C-alpha positions in Angstrom: 96.8 110.8 116.3 97.6 111.1 112.6 100.0 113.9 113.3 102.2 111.6 115.5 102.1 108.9 112.8 103.3 111.3 110.2 106.1 112.4 112.5 107.2 108.7 113.1 107.2 108.0 109.4 109.4 111.0 108.6 111.9 110.0 111.3 111.9 106.4 110.1 112.4 107.3 106.5 116.1 108.3 107.2 116.9 104.8 108.4 115.2 102.7 105.8 117.5 101.0 103.3 116.7 101.6 99.6 118.5 98.6 98.0 116.6 95.7 99.7 115.7 93.2 97.0 112.3 91.6 96.9 112.2 88.1 98.5 109.7 85.9 100.1 109.6 83.0 102.7 111.2 79.9 101.1 113.8 81.9 99.1 117.5 81.4 99.7 119.3 84.7 100.4 122.8 85.8 101.3 123.4 88.6 103.8 126.7 90.2 104.2 127.2 91.4 107.8 129.9 93.9 108.9 132.1 92.5 111.7 134.7 94.7 113.4 137.7 92.9 115.0 139.9 95.5 116.6 140.8 98.0 113.9 139.8 95.7 111.0 136.4 95.4 109.5 135.3 92.4 107.4 132.2 91.1 105.7 130.8 87.8 107.0 128.3 86.1 104.5 125.3 84.4 105.9 123.4 82.2 103.4 120.1 80.5 104.3 116.4 80.0 103.8 114.0 82.7 104.7 111.5 81.4 107.3 109.6 84.6 108.0 109.5 88.3 107.3 107.9 90.4 110.0 107.4 94.0 110.9 107.3 97.1 108.7 109.3 100.2 108.2 112.6 100.5 110.0 111.8 97.7 112.3 111.3 95.0 109.6 113.1 91.8 110.4 113.8 88.5 108.6 114.4 85.1 110.1 117.0 83.1 108.2 117.9 79.4 108.8 121.0 77.6 107.7 123.1 74.6 108.6 126.5 75.2 110.2 128.7 72.2 111.1 125.7 69.9 111.0 123.6 72.0 113.4 120.6 74.1 112.2 121.0 77.8 113.1 118.3 80.4 113.0 118.8 84.1 113.3 116.4 87.0 113.3 118.1 89.9 111.5 116.9 93.5 111.2 116.8 94.3 107.5 117.6 98.0 107.8 120.5 97.6 110.2 123.6 99.5 109.3 125.6 96.3 110.0 124.1 94.7 106.9 126.3 95.6 104.0 124.2 94.0 101.2 121.6 91.4 100.5 121.5 89.0 97.5 118.8 86.6 96.5 120.6 83.3 95.6 117.5 81.3 94.6 113.8 81.8 94.5 111.6 79.0 95.7 107.9 78.5 95.9 106.3 77.5 99.2 102.6 77.4 99.9 102.8 78.7 103.5 103.8 82.2 104.6 105.8 80.8 107.4 107.3 77.5 106.3 108.5 76.2 109.7 108.3 72.7 108.3 111.7 73.5 106.7 113.2 72.8 110.1 112.6 69.1 109.5 114.1 69.1 106.0 117.7 67.8 106.0 118.7 69.1 102.6 117.4 72.6 103.1 118.9 74.1 100.0 117.2 71.5 97.7 113.7 73.0 97.8 111.9 72.9 94.5 
């Protein structure tokens, strides 16, 4: 079955983004998504704390949490999607868990030390 695995890797290699910075759960990142409204296209920034990174290759996803209008919002976003224009690491944080779901209970989510 290794022949099929090699074939899948070569097909996936075309879709993998090269400029993804290194980040971990607990870090604060800013993603710029492309939104099309009629004939116009704009970039919508999404800034939040990384709760988890899952998958590998072209199907790698990241779950980001942020607070919008007083309500916590979580989104799972594919990292290698063509709708993502760029990714920036705003702040690096140290957390002791690989999936820090306890951050859902933190009210000042951007104040992690």
